[in-house]
N, C-alpha and C positions, 0 to 999 in steps of 0.2 A: 504494500500500500504506500501511496505517496504521502509525504508529510505536507502540512499546510504551506510550508515555505517553498517546497518544490512546485506546488500548484500556483502559488503567487508568482514564482519565478517564470513559469511557463506562460502565464498570462502576460507578464511584462514583456517577455520575448515576443509573444504574438503581437502585442500592441506596437512594439518597436518595428517589427517586420511590416506591419500595415503602414506605419508612418514612413518608413524607408521606401516602400513601393509607391506611396503617394508622392513623395518628393521626387523620386526617379521619373514618374510619369510627368510631373510638372516640369522637370528639366528637359525631358524629351519634347514636350509640347512647346516650350520656349525655344528650343533649337530649331524646330520645324518652322515656327513663326519667323525667326531671324533668317532662316534660309529663304523663305518665301519673299520677305522684304528685300533681301539681297538680290534675288532674281528680278523682282520688279524694278529695283533701282538700276540694275545693269541694262534693262530694256529702256527705261525712261530717260536716264541722264543723257545719252547721246542725242536723243530726240530733242530734249530741251536745249542742248548746246547748239544744235542745228537751227532752232528757232531764233536763238539770240543772234546768230549770224545773219539770218534773213531779215530780222528787225533792223539790224544795223545797216544792211544794204538798202532797206526801204527808206531809212533816214537819209542815206546818200542820194537816192533817187529824188526824194522830196526836195533836198537841197539843190540838186541840179535843176529841177523844175522851177524852184523859187528864183534861181539865178537867171533862168530863161525869161521868166516874167519880168524881172528887173531889167534885163537887157532890152526887152521889147519896150518897156517904159522909157528907158534912156533914149532909145532910138526915136520915139515919138517926140521927145523934146529936142532932138537934133536933126530934124528934117529927114528922118528915116535912116540915118547913118549910125552905125555901131562904132562909137569912138572910145572904146576902152581897151586896155592892154593888160590889166592886172585884176585879179580877183578883189583886191582891196578897193578898186574903183566901184565895183558892184556893191560891196559891203558898205561903202559910204552912203549909197542911196538906200539900201535895205540892210539895216543893222543886224538882222537875224542871221545873215549869211556869215558863217564861221569860215575864216580863211587860213587857219593854221591848225595843225594837229594838236589835240589836247583833250583831256578828260574823257577819252574814249568816244568822242563824237565824230560824226562825219564832217568833212570840211571841203571847201571849194579849192581844188588844187591848181586849176588853170582857167583862164577866161581871156579869149583873144578874138579880135575881129578878123574876118577873112573876106576875100573877094572885094578888096578896096572899100572897106567899111560897109558893104552891103549884106554881110552875113557874119555869123559868129559861132564860136565853139565854147561851151562851158563844160568843165570836168569836175565831178565831185568824187571824193575818195572815201570809202567806208573804212573807219579806223580799225575795227575788229577783224574783218576779213581781208582788207587790203584791196578789195575789188574797186574798179573805177567805173563810173557811169558818165557818159558823154552825151550831150545834146548839141547837134550841129544844125544851124539854119543857114541854108544857102541863099544866094541872091534871088533865085527864082521862087523863094518861099518854102521850098522843100525842107522838112524837119526830119531828122533821123535821131534815134536814140539807140546808142550802142553801149556795150559793157565789155569789160575784160575781167575774166575770173581768175583770181589768184587762189582762192579757196572756194568751197561750195557755199552757196548762199542764194541771193536773189537774182543772179544773172542766168537766164535760160541758155540752153545749149546753142540756140540760134545766134546768141550774141547781141540780140536786139530786145529791148524792153518796151 
């Protein structure tokens, strides 16, 4: 026959086994959750990084478009002639045009007249991707929008946007 101390010891051992198995189950569940979160992060992070590049490229496109509108406004005041040679000249008319790299923002890297002051080219550069977006207006009024891709982002494979 078992003594009362042996019975008490067996009960304590059984309780400890139940607690240990519950803790083990908790650890296993925790590891599974961490594994699932890790897999989801591995899938999502590259997608988010791609979106950041596209957003930066969109800012560069918007800046090029703002520069185009400013150039057209300047031409209206100069009898239809585009008389600027530097991005800073456009920035003097439209202060929102950033003309130097900084703070991770897109900036206007070039602005010149072409075809004897009857056309122009403006080029904006995306700071994060390094992609450039150019708008060219020829003397006949034809406007083209082209881009050069350094990294993936908002420049389509055709090179036109």
